[in-house]
Phi, psi and omega in degrees: 000130183292140179294141180266144178280128181283140174276171180291148180303140181286132179278148177302143181301135179082001180284156178297327180296320178295317181295326180287330182286326188300313178300321181294320179293315182298317179296321181292333181275314186284331183306302180297326179291320176300319180295318180295320178297320178295321180293320180294318177299318179296319181295316182295317178300317179294322178295319180296319178300315181295320178297318181296321179295321179293320177297317178297316178301317179296319180295337180270004176114355182302324182295336180268353180065029180294123181244349182213134173259117182284331181207113174282148178303325185285345180280153171240104191260121174292334177167135175218130182229135178236117182275137177227153178299141177288145173278179179269004185302325185287342184290340182268007179235157178300130181266144178239109184303135181084002178222309183303142187301123169245330175248121183246158180165196182216142180225155178223135178213138173254011184250002183273314182238134179282162181290334175290319173299322178295320177298317182289324179285330174296324179296326175299313178301312183299320181297314183290316181290340177294341180281348182202231181122142179288152172287339178266199187272355183233119180247145185238140170226117181245106181288346180281304182273340185089004183295131179220131176293129175221108185063241179257009186229183174239147173232161172271106186298330181291322177280319186292319184255347174055229184294345178301332179304327181295336178266353179266312180254159174240167177295329176299323176301315181287330176291320176300317179301317180293318179298317179296317178301316181296320177296318178295317178301315180295320178299318179296315182298319179295317181295326184256006175066041178233168180280133177299331181286346178274353179265141178233136173300138180224168184259153358273136172242125194201158168276147173229141175234117186239132173229189187270006177298139183297146180296141174251332178222173181298331182294339180275349184269076186280350194270358183285143176294139180203170179239124186296321181293331176280318180291314180234102187304332185283339184294132169241325179225130180246143175221151173232131174252118183275141185240008177210168190253129174298134180076344174262312184259339183197160175245154187071204174070017177284152176271130185237118170277127185259085180273161180292121178086348182197144173255148180231136188239154173243125176272120180299143176217132182305125183093351180281135176251123173248130183219155185194157171294148193268007182278187182296343175296344179234052170302136185206170176206171173242133176296152175296138175282128183255345172198159179074195184226129183252123177249143176200166171230130175267126180237115188248148180231147176235160174266350184265111183295341177291342181253014184281155172232155182274159172299147178289152180226141182287326181237000000 
């Protein structure tokens, strides 16, 4: 049996020796514990500070790895074009000489559509979307097919509202829509060195209104990365006309090209046109809108006349 260590002789209860020993004993036990508690508090505080910094970094775009802004909202660009190698996506589709992409890339211009035109075409979107709107954060208005977000579904606004449409829109609204489409079509043709007459409007071409409301259906989840040529086989050239201003009208909602090793973003500005070839060379996504409302119109073009759609008409 191992020898036991003897303790110090016990002092009589109430003796001065006992009273003198108690503070010394308490200090020897509490001292290291107090130090450990202080160290734990400091460690937790440091961890919280680091987490807060990471969250802030993520909210500023770090989570997306954005390393380059192709167009700041504060800039007024007469035109900027970045050429990129074409993907093989177009090889699995019928080619149209003089139109199907041989030169691929992305462009941004603030000189195609004026801010006044953007304001007026946004008014068209607002009038149409006032008839419905998604329960989630993304609402769609397609003047071609008549598709309109209503709650968790879509309705055909021409059939659903009938003659009331004549009191919502005017012929001037639809003429403005056609004029804007033609200007965007010409800008794309000039940038890629093709004839504007070889391009055909294709579906879906639509207005979008996005806010920070939580998604209710898959249609509200606009932020997923995708390739237009894969999602919509008819697309050859995609364009977006922004109808509101980043940081003035909404936060988040930037357009992000997801390139290998780096992401590149376009900050929306009312009247700004962003356009690009629709293949995998331009994989992209939209950031979640975190406040305010973002308006835009997607205008898509095909080289295949079999996939063309007509301009919308009020009557």
